[in-house]
N, C-alpha and C positions, 0 to 999 in steps of 0.2 A: 349492717354495713360498717367495715372497719374505718376508724379514722384515716384521713389520708395523709401518708408521710411522703411529702414531696420528693425526697431523695429516693426512697423505694420506688415510686411511681415512676420516676425517670428511668431507673434501672429496668423495671418491668416493661416499659414502653420500648426501651432500646433493645431488649432480648426479643420482644415481638417482632420489631422491625427487621431483625436478622433474618426472619422467615419471608422477607418482602417478595423473594422470587419464587416461592412455594405457596401459592394460594391455599391448598389444603391445610398445610401445617399452620399458615398465618391464621386462618379462621379458628382452627383447633385452639390456638394460643390466644386468639382475641377472646374466644367465649370463655376460656378458663379465667382470663383476666376480668371481664365484665362480670362474671358470677361471684368473683371475688369482692367487686365493689356494689354488687346489687344492693339496693336499700330495700330490705325485707321488712321494714316497719310499714311500708304502704301495701294496702290489701291487693290481692290479684285483681279483684274486680274493679278497682279504681284505675288500674292500667288498662284493662280491657275496654272500660268505656272511654278511655283517652284515645287508645290507638286501635287500629285494626290489624296490626301485626304484632308478633311477639316484641316485647320490650323489656329491657334489664332495669330501667330507671337509673341509669348509670350517671354519676355526678359529672357536670360538664367539665371540671378540670381533668378528669380521666380521658375523656374523648379529645380534649384540647391537647393534651399531652402525646396521645397517640398520632394525632394529626401533625403535630410539630416534627416528630421523627419520621413521618412519611413524606413530608413535603420535600425535602432534599433529595430523597431516593427518587421521588417522580421526576425530579429535573434531570438527575443522572441516568436514570433507567426506565425512560418512557414506555418502551414496549412491554416490560413487566408491569409497570404501573396500570397500563390499560387492561392487561389480563387479570390484575388484582382487583380493579374496578368493577368487572364483570363478576367476578366471584363474590365480592362483597354485596353486590346488588341481588344476585341470585340467592344468597344465603337467607335474605328475607327478613331480617330482623330490623327493628328501627335503628339501632346503633349501627348495624353494619351497613345500611343505606345512607345514614348520614355520613358515615366515613366514606362511602363510595362517591357520594356528590362532592365532598370535600377534596378528595383525592383527585377526582377528575378535573377539578379546577386548578390543581396544582401542576398538571401534566403540561408541557410545552404545546402550544395550540396546534402546530402543525401535526402532532401525534394525536392530538385530542379529537380532531374533527370527526374522524369515523366514529368514535364512541359517542359523541354528541348526537350523532344521527339517531341514536336509540332514545333520546330524551322523551319524544312524543309518546313512545310506547311506555316508558316508564312512568310518565306523567299519568297516562290514562288508565294504568293499573293500580294507582295508589290513590287513596281518599285521605291520606294523613297530611294535614297541611304543614307540619313541620318538615317533612320529607319533600314535599312539593316545593316549599319555599328555598330549600337547600338546592334542589335541582335547578331552579330557575335563577338563583343568586350564586352560590358558592361554585356549582358545577361549571357556570359559564364565566366565572371571574377572570380567568386568563385570557380566554379568546376575546372577551369584552375589551380588556386591556391592550393586547398584542395585535389583535387582528380585527378591528372594527368593521372592515367590509364583509368579513364573512360572518361575523355577529349580526350585522344588520340584514344579510341576506337570509340567514336562518329565520330572523324575526319578520322579515317581509313575507316570507312563506306562511308563517303562522297568522300573521294579521290579515292576510287575504280573506274575505269572504267566500262562501257562506258557512264558516266553521266556528261557531261560538266559543267551543272549548279551546281551540288553538289561538283564538284571538285573546282570550282571557289570559293564556300563558304568555302571549307575546306582550301584553300590557304589563303584566306582573314582572317579566324579565327586562323590561324598559326602566322601570322604577330605580333599581340599584345604580343604573348607568346614570340617571338624571340626578341621583344624589351625589354622584362623584364630583367634587368641586372642580376637578380638571376638565370636565366634559364641557364642550362649547358648540358642537355641531348640531344645533337645533333643526337646521333645515333637513337633515338626514332622517331625523326622528319624525318630523312632520310629514315626510314623504311616505314613510312606510307605515304611519299611524293613520293616515287619511282614510284608507278604505274600512278600517275597523270602526272609525268615528261614524262614517256615513252609514254604516251598517248596524250601528249601535242599538240595542234594544234592552228589555228587562234582564236577559241573561248577562250581558256585559257590563250593565250600568255601574255596578259597585266597584268594579276594576278600571273602568273608564274614569270614575270620578277620581280614584286614587292616582291614576296616571296623569290627569289634568292638574291635580294639586302639585305633583312634583314637577310638572312642566312650568306651572306658574312660579314655582321657587327659583327656576333658572331664568325665566323672563316673562312676567305678566304681560307685557306689550306685545311680544311676538306670539305668546299663546292666544291672546284675544284676536290678533289679526287672523291666525290660523282658524279659529272657530268661526270667525265672522265670514270668511271666504266660503267655509262649507255651508254655514246657516243660510247665507244669502244666494245660494246655488242650487235651487230646487230640492231642498232636503226633503226626506220622507216625512210622513206624519208620525211615524214611530220614533224617528230620531227627535223630532221636536217634542213629543211628549217625554221622551227620555231625559232630554235637557232640562225640561221644566221639573222633573222628578228630583234630578240630581242637585238642582240649585241650593236646597237647604244644608247640603253637606260640603259646599265649597266656600271659600273665603268671601267675606264681604265684598272685596275688590272685584273679585271674579264673578260673583253674582250680580254685582251692579253692572258690569260689562256686558254680560250675557242677557240681563233683562232689557238693556237698551238695545242690543242687536235683535232680540226678539220683537220688541215694540216696534223698531224701525221696519222690521219685515211685515208685521201686521199692516202698518200704515201704508206700505208700498202695495201689499195684496189687495187693498180695498179698490 
């Protein structure tokens, strides 16, 4: 892999962006550029073991520069951006799919909504955590900020039982929102999250724990009140077991509150 010359990298990315409205030409230029910056010191078997799709092991500064060039174009030319997102995804490499997710998150939300409807299909067809994380965070960045009602509607559909894989995606997509210091609408989160919490089991336990941790950082008091309401309202035995299994991974404060809720419930059940 050649050393990265920032001035040259910016020029290469700008030339690549000139093909924005021509997906086939863009992909040809993209792969030529990625091949130029491939880290050939890593053995192919190492890349295969890490990813289930072809990967160029491209340095992050290269992808970030390409993303920077595409962001302004996505704003000005959203219809072409949607077409390029599809082409990048269909191309099937790690880098092209990460670029697809990032570009989708740069498109004005009104134009991005039809493309976002493809997310469940894309998520179900990839096992690569890096790509899944990009789809659930970067691809939804703009709609999360600009159109919260539509964002919550998408997640509400995902979080409805009995689809654990969709519920996992919904909880993972909530975490970036909860980490945004500008976010305040916890009641909306509690409303759409409640069905997934009530249906929680071994498959969703890890992601529910991560979601509760993010919720607690916004408001421990409101998170405890939310969980108390669910745990005192005829919770299933599976949910109770799941909560007990999650306890060691939660903060001491949330652990203590949940143990007290479970103790009070046991006393009432006698």
